[in-house]
MARGUZA-417156 format. One record per residue (C-alpha): residue in one letter; residue number from 1; x, y, z. Coordinates in pm, whole numbers, plus 50000, padded with zeros to 5 digits. Example, Ala and Ser with C-alpha at 12.3 -4.5 7.8 and 13.67 -1.06 7.14 Angstrom:
! MARGUZA-417156
SITE  A  1  51230  49550  50780
SITE  S  2  51367  49894  50714
! end
This chain:
! MARGUZA-417156
SITE  X  1  49997  50000  50000
SITE  X  2  50139  50338  49898
SITE  X  3  50158  50621  50153
SITE  X  4  50082  50963  50006
SITE  X  5  50265  51279  50122
SITE  X  6  50195  51640  50045
SITE  X  7  50524  51830  50037
SITE  X  8  50474  52212  50041
SITE  X  9  50642  52418  49775
SITE  X  10  50730  52765  49911
SITE  X  11  50807  53098  49760
SITE  X  12  51146  53167  49928
SITE  X  13  51094  53545  49900
SITE  X  14  50747  53585  50033
SITE  X  15  50719  53252  50232
SITE  X  16  50382  53187  50066
SITE  X  17  50284  52824  49979
SITE  X  18  50263  52791  49598
SITE  X  19  50116  52439  49616
SITE  X  20  50203  52086  49716
SITE  X  21  50399  51811  49548
SITE  X  22  50228  51480  49581
SITE  X  23  50475  51197  49666
SITE  X  24  50360  50829  49683
SITE  X  25  50600  50613  49883
SITE  X  26  50590  50228  49911
SITE  X  27  50654  50048  50237
SITE  X  28  51027  49952  50304
SITE  X  29  51105  49590  50222
SITE  X  30  51400  49366  50152
SITE  X  31  51335  49385  49772
SITE  X  32  51285  49764  49780
SITE  X  33  51476  49930  50066
SITE  X  34  51391  50277  49943
SITE  X  35  51151  50452  49712
SITE  X  36  51412  50507  49436
SITE  X  37  51480  50131  49390
SITE  X  38  51107  50069  49376
SITE  X  39  51041  50328  49096
SITE  X  40  51346  50215  48904
SITE  X  41  51207  49863  48899
SITE  X  42  50873  49999  48775
SITE  X  43  51056  50183  48496
SITE  X  44  51204  49871  48361
SITE  X  45  50869  49693  48321
SITE  X  46  50589  49725  48066
SITE  X  47  50348  49847  48324
SITE  X  48  50477  50210  48350
SITE  X  49  50151  50372  48241
SITE  X  50  49934  50134  48437
SITE  X  51  50115  50216  48755
SITE  X  52  50134  50584  48663
SITE  X  53  49756  50588  48623
SITE  X  54  49714  50411  48954
SITE  X  55  49937  50666  49134
SITE  X  56  49765  50955  48968
SITE  X  57  49424  50829  49069
SITE  X  58  49509  50788  49440
SITE  X  59  49701  51112  49435
SITE  X  60  49406  51314  49302
SITE  X  61  49161  51124  49528
SITE  X  62  49364  51180  49849
SITE  X  63  49432  51543  49741
SITE  X  64  49056  51602  49704
SITE  X  65  48998  51460  50055
SITE  X  66  49277  51671  50203
SITE  X  67  49110  51987  50075
SITE  X  68  48849  51915  50340
SITE  X  69  49046  51746  50621
SITE  X  70  49344  51979  50603
SITE  X  71  49134  52282  50505
SITE  X  72  49345  52370  50206
SITE  X  73  49198  52647  49985
SITE  X  74  48989  52505  49699
SITE  X  75  49218  52653  49437
SITE  X  76  49531  52488  49583
SITE  X  77  49781  52371  49323
SITE  X  78  49930  52036  49316
SITE  X  79  50254  51907  49145
SITE  X  80  50236  51552  49004
SITE  X  81  50548  51351  48896
SITE  X  82  50545  51181  48552
SITE  X  83  50782  50910  48438
SITE  X  84  50907  51002  48086
SITE  X  85  50868  50643  47971
SITE  X  86  50495  50667  48007
SITE  X  87  50501  50831  47664
SITE  X  88  50627  50513  47507
SITE  X  89  50387  50285  47687
SITE  X  90  50148  50112  47442
SITE  X  91  49857  50139  47696
SITE  X  92  49883  50520  47711
SITE  X  93  49544  50682  47637
SITE  X  94  49469  51047  47603
SITE  X  95  49202  51225  47810
SITE  X  96  49214  51008  48119
SITE  X  97  49366  51284  48340
SITE  X  98  49109  51544  48253
SITE  X  99  48827  51298  48312
SITE  X  100  48976  51211  48649
SITE  X  101  48997  51573  48751
SITE  X  102  48644  51643  48648
SITE  X  103  48520  51346  48852
SITE  X  104  48670  51509  49163
SITE  X  105  48566  51865  49082
SITE  X  106  48924  51984  49006
SITE  X  107  49039  52202  48721
SITE  X  108  49349  52165  48498
SITE  X  109  49476  52503  48628
SITE  X  110  49534  52328  48965
SITE  X  111  49773  52068  48832
SITE  X  112  50145  52102  48741
SITE  X  113  50321  51798  48585
SITE  X  114  50680  51734  48674
SITE  X  115  50903  51496  48481
SITE  X  116  51092  51280  48736
SITE  X  117  51457  51377  48737
SITE  X  118  51579  51021  48741
SITE  X  119  51493  50949  48376
SITE  X  120  51555  51133  48053
SITE  X  121  51311  51213  47764
SITE  X  122  51430  51043  47446
SITE  X  123  51151  51091  47195
SITE  X  124  51102  51474  47205
SITE  X  125  50869  51479  46902
SITE  X  126  50621  51243  47078
SITE  X  127  50680  51426  47404
SITE  X  128  50585  51763  47242
SITE  X  129  50274  51596  47089
SITE  X  130  50168  51476  47438
SITE  X  131  50229  51829  47586
SITE  X  132  50028  51991  47305
SITE  X  133  49742  51756  47386
SITE  X  134  49751  51847  47754
SITE  X  135  49753  52224  47664
SITE  X  136  49448  52178  47440
SITE  X  137  49259  52039  47744
SITE  X  138  49331  52344  47956
SITE  X  139  49662  52246  48123
SITE  X  140  49924  52521  48124
SITE  X  141  50294  52525  48046
SITE  X  142  50545  52753  48205
SITE  X  143  50686  52983  47934
SITE  X  144  50837  53218  48198
SITE  X  145  51097  52960  48304
SITE  X  146  51433  53130  48271
SITE  X  147  51673  52869  48381
SITE  X  148  51736  52561  48590
SITE  X  149  51977  52525  48880
SITE  X  150  52185  52204  48873
SITE  X  151  52312  52060  49202
SITE  X  152  52625  51839  49177
SITE  X  153  52947  51738  49351
SITE  X  154  53115  52058  49227
SITE  X  155  52843  52282  49381
SITE  X  156  52557  52473  49202
SITE  X  157  52560  52520  48827
SITE  X  158  52314  52690  48596
SITE  X  159  52144  52602  48271
SITE  X  160  51972  52903  48110
SITE  X  161  51675  52829  47891
SITE  X  162  51778  53056  47605
SITE  X  163  52129  52915  47590
SITE  X  164  51997  52558  47605
SITE  X  165  51776  52617  47300
SITE  X  166  52059  52792  47117
SITE  X  167  52276  52483  47162
SITE  X  168  52002  52236  47083
SITE  X  169  51884  52436  46782
SITE  X  170  52207  52417  46582
SITE  X  171  52243  52184  46288
SITE  X  172  52376  51895  46492
SITE  X  173  52273  52015  46837
SITE  X  174  51987  51770  46894
SITE  X  175  52198  51461  46806
SITE  X  176  52499  51596  46984
SITE  X  177  52344  51679  47323
SITE  X  178  52025  51464  47366
SITE  X  179  52062  51174  47593
SITE  X  180  52399  51300  47728
SITE  X  181  52485  51458  48064
SITE  X  182  52344  51798  48141
SITE  X  183  52701  51916  48230
SITE  X  184  52760  51965  47859
SITE  X  185  52506  52247  47833
SITE  X  186  52525  52401  48189
SITE  X  187  52741  52689  48318
SITE  X  188  52962  52549  48601
SITE  X  189  53087  52899  48663
SITE  X  190  52755  53065  48733
SITE  X  191  52751  53364  48969
SITE  X  192  52666  53219  49308
SITE  X  193  52638  53444  49610
SITE  X  194  52533  53410  49970
SITE  X  195  52186  53537  50069
SITE  X  196  52353  53776  50321
SITE  X  197  52548  53964  50051
SITE  X  198  52451  54329  50000
SITE  X  199  52226  54396  49696
SITE  X  200  52458  54663  49565
SITE  X  201  52765  54442  49586
SITE  X  202  52586  54155  49405
SITE  X  203  52482  54397  49135
SITE  X  204  52839  54501  49074
SITE  X  205  52943  54133  49033
SITE  X  206  52652  54066  48806
SITE  X  207  52725  54359  48572
SITE  X  208  53095  54278  48551
SITE  X  209  53018  53929  48407
SITE  X  210  53105  53855  48048
SITE  X  211  52863  53968  47780
SITE  X  212  52749  53604  47722
SITE  X  213  52655  53561  48086
SITE  X  214  52536  53916  48155
SITE  X  215  52166  53827  48169
SITE  X  216  52204  53495  48345
SITE  X  217  52027  53430  48671
SITE  X  218  52222  53495  48990
SITE  X  219  52203  53189  49217
SITE  X  220  52155  53243  49589
SITE  X  221  52276  52999  49859
SITE  X  222  52246  52982  50233
SITE  X  223  52496  52764  50418
SITE  X  224  52601  52609  50089
SITE  X  225  52246  52501  50011
SITE  X  226  52056  52659  49712
SITE  X  227  51821  52923  49846
SITE  X  228  51681  53084  49531
SITE  X  229  51767  53283  49214
SITE  X  230  51724  53632  49096
SITE  X  231  51722  53780  48742
SITE  X  232  51939  54065  48645
SITE  X  233  51626  54273  48592
SITE  X  234  51494  54220  48944
SITE  X  235  51840  54275  49084
SITE  X  236  51872  54614  48914
SITE  X  237  51524  54713  49019
SITE  X  238  51622  54624  49375
SITE  X  239  51930  54839  49348
SITE  X  240  51716  55132  49218
SITE  X  241  51477  55089  49518
SITE  X  242  51775  55087  49759
SITE  X  243  51907  55413  49614
SITE  X  244  51557  55566  49621
SITE  X  245  51528  55473  49980
SITE  X  246  51872  55615  50060
SITE  X  247  51771  55939  49880
SITE  X  248  51478  55972  50119
SITE  X  249  51667  55901  50437
SITE  X  250  52016  56020  50359
SITE  X  251  52176  56355  50266
SITE  X  252  52289  56317  49904
SITE  X  253  52580  56555  49959
SITE  X  254  52733  56413  50278
SITE  X  255  52594  56065  50293
SITE  X  256  52497  56133  50654
SITE  X  257  52144  56083  50792
SITE  X  258  51897  56335  50657
SITE  X  259  51621  56536  50826
SITE  X  260  51373  56246  50829
SITE  X  261  51607  56013  51014
SITE  X  262  51708  56291  51257
SITE  X  263  51342  56372  51329
SITE  X  264  51266  56008  51400
SITE  X  265  51563  55969  51623
SITE  X  266  51482  56288  51821
SITE  X  267  51124  56164  51870
SITE  X  268  51262  55837  52011
SITE  X  269  51492  56022  52247
SITE  X  270  51212  56237  52376
SITE  X  271  51050  55916  52506
SITE  X  272  51349  55861  52732
SITE  X  273  51406  56005  53072
SITE  X  274  51766  56111  53003
SITE  X  275  51936  56177  52676
SITE  X  276  52193  56406  52514
SITE  X  277  52201  56581  52184
SITE  X  278  52508  56733  52025
SITE  X  279  52443  57005  51763
SITE  X  280  52731  57107  51533
SITE  X  281  52721  57405  51300
SITE  X  282  52965  57589  51074
SITE  X  283  53007  57953  51170
SITE  X  284  52993  58214  50897
SITE  X  285  52914  57947  50632
SITE  X  286  52681  58187  50443
SITE  X  287  52962  58440  50397
SITE  X  288  53195  58168  50277
SITE  X  289  52931  58052  50021
SITE  X  290  52877  58413  49904
SITE  X  291  53248  58469  49864
SITE  X  292  53361  58147  49703
SITE  X  293  53045  58001  49550
SITE  X  294  52820  57704  49619
SITE  X  295  53058  57451  49469
SITE  X  296  53335  57541  49709
SITE  X  297  53083  57552  49984
SITE  X  298  52985  57187  49905
SITE  X  299  53346  57089  49918
SITE  X  300  53385  57251  50260
SITE  X  301  53082  57063  50393
SITE  X  302  53214  56733  50260
SITE  X  303  53553  56797  50407
SITE  X  304  53401  56847  50751
SITE  X  305  53190  56543  50733
! end
């Protein structure tokens, strides 16, 4: 008997739950000490689609039940794993998934299909035909995917969508790369930074990359574990926001706290029983400005700060 787990998928920036990946796990036995060995065995049989259909049925059935028992929102999204070899199974029949969803009152917009990472797709023409069929039934693809992070012994690498298609789309690209390790098309020297790095520092590193990698994602880690990724566009927008925030709170000429911060700090001090305030001013500064001009006056202010 398979046990079904609902693994939450979180937005690392907002903390919101995007949905749940449904995982079906067999009981541990001498023949199958772990789930991986069990699914590898299934993949080498002629019952891939039969078992896939069974897993899909219990997954959707148990998910429908969980909407009530766990009080998940009715529009909760689920992620279902698909074995690539299901496409080559002679028992594969179109339309079964949409019928199953309809029977439980669920919509295609609530389902995301994931190809299991343990197997490769070999017949891409047939695979695309199956995807087109799913799209025609209301299932959605993800055209906004920019890249994929690859975890390996050497750390975190990156495969950008645009570069992948550039390599595959060459005259011999398909025959050269398909069915071979992903390391041939990934960037093992991707920009990887710690999540505690300052936004402005990361933006300098990103902009100083080679022209070929300039628009690649920046990978974020925390304690050497992949934490997330950010596009160069979002990074530059964040830098602009930081500078705008600084312009509000800081004096542009001196870089020292501006009137807003001073006012807030004084208000906090007034709540205390004892405090001290030191006020510093430049004597005869107006006369200096009148005599030597505003530019020299600015230099004098900067020199004193």
